[in-house]
C-alpha positions as CSV (number, residue, x, y, z in Angstrom):
1,M,24.9,11.0,10.3
2,R,21.5,12.4,11.2
3,D,21.0,16.1,10.5
4,D,17.9,17.4,12.2
5,R,14.6,16.5,14.0
6,P,11.8,17.3,11.5
7,E,8.5,18.9,12.4
8,T,6.1,16.0,12.3
9,H,2.4,16.4,11.5
10,G,-0.9,15.0,12.8
11,A,-0.8,11.3,13.5
12,L,3.0,10.8,13.3
13,S,4.2,9.8,16.7
14,G,7.6,8.6,17.9
15,D,11.2,10.0,17.8
16,W,11.8,11.2,14.2
17,W,15.1,12.3,12.6
18,C,16.0,13.4,9.1
19,Y,19.2,12.1,7.4
20,R,20.8,13.7,4.3
21,T,23.1,10.8,3.1
22,P,23.2,8.9,0.9
23,F,19.9,10.7,0.1
24,R,17.3,12.4,2.2
25,H,15.3,10.0,4.3
26,W,13.6,9.9,7.7
27,R,14.0,7.3,10.5
28,A,11.7,7.1,13.5
29,S,11.8,5.0,16.7
30,D,9.1,4.2,19.2
31,V,6.5,4.8,16.5
32,L,3.6,3.1,18.3
33,D,2.9,2.9,22.0
34,E,3.4,-0.5,23.7
35,A,-0.3,-1.6,23.5
36,R,-0.7,-0.7,19.9
37,Y,2.6,-2.2,18.9
38,K,1.6,-5.5,20.6
39,A,-1.7,-5.5,18.8
40,V,-0.2,-5.0,15.3
41,A,2.6,-7.5,16.0
42,S,0.1,-10.1,17.1
43,V,-1.8,-9.8,13.8
44,F,1.5,-10.0,11.9
45,R,2.5,-13.2,13.8
46,T,-0.8,-14.8,13.1
47,T,-0.5,-14.2,9.4
48,I,2.9,-15.8,9.4
49,A,1.5,-18.8,11.4
50,N,-1.3,-19.2,8.9
51,S,1.2,-19.2,6.1
52,A,3.3,-22.0,7.7
53,G,0.2,-24.1,8.4
54,R,0.4,-23.7,12.1
55,H,-3.0,-22.0,12.3
56,A,-6.1,-22.3,10.3
57,G,-6.9,-19.0,8.7
58,T,-7.8,-17.3,5.4
59,H,-5.0,-14.6,5.5
60,G,-1.5,-15.9,4.7
61,L,1.7,-14.9,3.1
62,S,2.6,-16.1,-0.4
63,A,5.8,-16.3,-2.4
64,G,7.2,-13.1,-3.9
65,T,8.8,-12.7,-7.3
66,S,11.5,-14.9,-8.7
67,N,14.2,-12.4,-7.8
68,Y,12.9,-11.5,-4.4
69,D,12.7,-14.1,-1.6
70,A,10.3,-12.4,0.7
71,Q,6.8,-13.8,1.3
72,I,4.2,-11.2,0.8
73,F,0.6,-10.5,2.0
74,P,-1.1,-7.6,0.1
75,I,-3.0,-5.2,2.4
76,G,-6.4,-4.0,1.2
77,T,-9.5,-2.3,2.6
78,S,-10.7,-5.4,4.4
79,T,-7.5,-6.0,6.3
80,A,-6.1,-2.4,6.8
81,T,-7.9,-1.7,10.1
82,A,-5.9,-4.5,11.8
83,F,-2.8,-2.5,11.3
84,H,-4.0,0.8,12.5
85,P,-2.9,3.6,12.4
86,F,-0.7,3.0,9.3
87,F,-3.5,3.0,6.7
88,S,-5.7,5.6,8.3
89,D,-6.6,8.8,6.4
90,E,-4.9,10.9,9.1
91,W,-1.7,8.9,9.0
92,I,-1.5,9.0,5.2
93,R,-2.3,12.7,5.2
94,S,0.4,13.4,7.8
95,L,3.0,11.6,5.7
96,H,2.1,13.7,2.6
97,R,2.5,16.9,4.7
98,L,5.9,15.8,6.0
99,L,7.1,15.0,2.5
100,A,5.4,18.0,0.9
101,V,3.9,15.7,-1.7
102,P,0.4,16.4,-3.1
103,E,-2.2,14.0,-1.9
104,T,-3.8,11.5,-4.3
105,H,-5.4,9.1,-1.7
106,R,-3.8,6.2,-3.7
107,I,-1.6,3.7,-1.8
108,D,-0.2,0.2,-2.1
109,A,0.8,-1.8,0.9
110,A,1.8,-5.3,2.0
111,L,3.4,-7.4,4.8
112,H,6.8,-8.7,3.9
113,S,8.6,-11.6,5.6
114,S,12.0,-12.8,4.5
115,P,13.0,-16.3,5.6
116,P,16.5,-16.8,7.0
117,G,19.0,-16.9,4.2
118,S,17.0,-14.8,1.8
119,R,19.1,-13.4,-1.0
120,T,20.4,-9.8,-1.0
121,G,18.2,-7.8,-3.4
122,W,19.1,-5.7,-6.3
123,I,19.8,-2.0,-6.0
124,H,16.8,-0.1,-7.2
125,N,14.8,3.1,-6.5
126,D,11.0,2.2,-6.5
127,F,10.5,5.2,-8.9
128,C,7.9,3.6,-11.2
129,S,4.3,3.7,-12.3
130,G,1.5,2.1,-10.3
131,W,-1.9,1.5,-11.8
132,F,-5.2,1.8,-9.9
133,D,-8.7,0.7,-10.9
134,E,-10.7,4.0,-10.7
135,A,-13.9,2.1,-11.3
136,T,-13.7,0.6,-7.8
137,A,-11.7,3.4,-6.0
138,S,-13.6,5.3,-3.4
139,S,-13.5,9.1,-3.0
140,G,-11.3,8.6,0.0
141,L,-8.2,6.4,0.6
142,A,-7.9,3.7,-2.1
143,F,-5.7,0.6,-2.2
144,A,-4.3,-0.8,-5.4
145,N,-7.0,-3.3,-6.6
146,R,-5.1,-6.0,-8.6
147,A,-8.4,-7.8,-9.3
148,G,-9.3,-4.8,-11.5
149,C,-6.0,-4.1,-13.3
150,D,-2.4,-5.1,-13.1
151,Y,-0.5,-2.7,-10.8
152,F,2.6,-2.5,-12.9
153,T,1.2,-2.6,-16.4
154,G,-2.4,-1.2,-16.2
155,R,-3.7,-4.2,-18.0
156,S,-7.5,-4.6,-17.3
157,R,-8.6,-7.8,-15.7
158,N,-12.3,-7.3,-16.2
159,E,-14.5,-5.4,-18.6
160,S,-15.6,-2.8,-16.0
161,A,-12.1,-1.8,-14.9
162,S,-10.9,1.7,-15.5
163,P,-7.1,1.8,-15.1
164,M,-5.4,5.0,-14.3
165,E,-1.6,5.6,-14.0
166,Y,0.0,7.1,-10.9
167,V,3.7,7.2,-9.8
168,R,5.2,6.0,-6.6
169,A,6.0,9.1,-4.5
170,A,7.4,7.6,-1.3
171,T,8.3,4.3,0.4
172,L,7.7,3.6,4.1
173,I,9.1,0.5,5.8
174,Y,8.0,-0.3,9.3
175,Y,9.9,-3.1,11.2
176,L,8.2,-5.4,13.6
177,C,8.4,-9.0,15.0
178,N,12.2,-9.0,14.7
179,D,12.6,-9.7,18.4
180,G,16.2,-10.0,19.7
181,W,17.8,-8.7,16.5
182,S,21.5,-8.0,16.8
183,E,24.3,-7.0,14.5
184,G,25.2,-9.9,12.2
185,D,21.6,-11.1,11.9
186,G,21.3,-9.2,8.7
187,G,18.0,-8.1,7.1
188,E,19.0,-4.5,7.0
189,T,17.8,-2.0,4.4
190,G,20.8,-0.8,2.5
191,F,20.9,2.8,1.2
192,Y,23.3,3.6,-1.7
193,G,24.6,6.8,-3.3
194,A,24.6,5.2,-6.8
195,G,22.8,2.5,-8.7
196,Q,25.8,0.1,-8.4
197,Q,28.0,-0.4,-5.4
198,H,31.7,0.4,-5.9
199,D,34.5,1.2,-3.4
200,R,33.5,4.9,-3.3
201,T,29.7,4.4,-3.2
202,S,28.2,5.9,-0.1
203,V,26.4,3.2,1.9
204,A,24.1,3.2,5.0
205,L,22.7,0.1,6.5
206,V,19.5,0.5,8.6
207,P,18.8,-2.3,11.0
208,P,15.3,-3.8,11.2
209,L,14.7,-2.9,14.9
210,N,11.2,-3.4,16.2
211,N,8.8,-0.4,16.2
212,T,11.1,1.7,14.0
213,L,10.5,2.9,10.4
214,L,12.2,4.3,7.3
215,L,10.5,6.8,5.1
216,F,12.0,8.2,1.8
217,E,10.8,9.9,-1.3
218,C,10.9,7.8,-4.5
219,S,13.2,9.5,-6.9
220,P,15.8,8.7,-9.5
221,H,18.4,8.7,-6.7
222,S,16.7,6.8,-3.8
223,Y,18.7,3.6,-4.3
224,H,18.2,0.9,-1.8
225,R,17.9,-2.9,-1.3
226,F,17.3,-5.7,1.1
227,V,20.4,-7.1,2.7
228,T,20.6,-10.9,3.3
229,N,19.6,-12.2,6.7
230,P,21.7,-15.4,7.5
231,R,20.4,-15.9,11.0
232,R,16.8,-14.9,11.4
233,R,13.6,-13.9,9.6
234,R,13.2,-10.2,8.7
235,N,9.6,-8.8,9.0
236,S,8.2,-5.5,7.9
237,I,5.1,-3.6,6.7
238,I,5.6,-1.8,3.4
239,L,3.6,1.3,2.2
240,W,3.9,3.2,-1.0
241,L,2.4,6.6,-1.5
242,H,1.5,7.8,-5.0
243,T,1.4,11.0,-6.9
244,T,0.1,12.0,-10.3
245,V,2.2,11.5,-13.5
246,N,2.1,15.2,-14.1
247,D,3.5,16.0,-10.6
248,A,6.2,13.4,-10.9
249,Q,7.3,14.6,-14.4
250,S,7.2,18.2,-13.3
251,R,9.9,17.4,-10.8
252,W,11.9,14.6,-12.5
253,L,11.1,15.0,-16.2
254,D,11.5,11.7,-18.0
255,A,13.3,9.9,-15.2
256,V,10.1,8.1,-14.1
257,H,10.1,4.4,-15.0
258,R,6.8,4.3,-16.9
259,R,5.2,1.2,-18.5
260,S,2.5,1.5,-21.2
261,A,-0.9,0.2,-20.4
262,Q,-1.7,-3.2,-22.0
């Protein structure tokens, strides 16, 4: 059940609604106008075609982790403009204002594409550390630079790296290139009222409809997962906002999943 239409800020366009269960989150439709959606979707499709060897190109998806079947293409400074406006200063600033989360200008982002038959994921909350190389970070918006340090451990990958720990503050999932999706195709994002699913666990399944998005704060309670897609590929753009360790701990004490720097 949706509860209210939030006041959006700045660059945020589309029809936005706030939901309270199983935890507070936002859903928006008609996020981009038709011309902008077609431009972003075209770049996404080209990236998938490159990955499958149908086109010659330098940008392609690669396999994810052993327990997550999605193919992934990390977004960085050199590729972000192709997916405007999602990684613009104005868009990121507007998200922080909506969430009332202090700005750090540190983000991590990627294209995700789950082939048909991908496994249902594990229930998790995204509430963990993310390390950024401050030696290469600009004074403005900075993407996680995995060439400088490991994002999840902070381990330096070169002598000049200067790893600094942040904490994931919010997750955004934008759905695109899922043409003709219908119920039964799968690929939904499942939201859960507990870390394990039982008969009484509150569950909400959000379909991957084109030009819609999900936004939710990362917290000890924001349990979610990818749901298997037996019929068709599921495509999305993922964005994580970050906050400082002090800010996260002031709100959630020791519930942050932190990893020591290596």
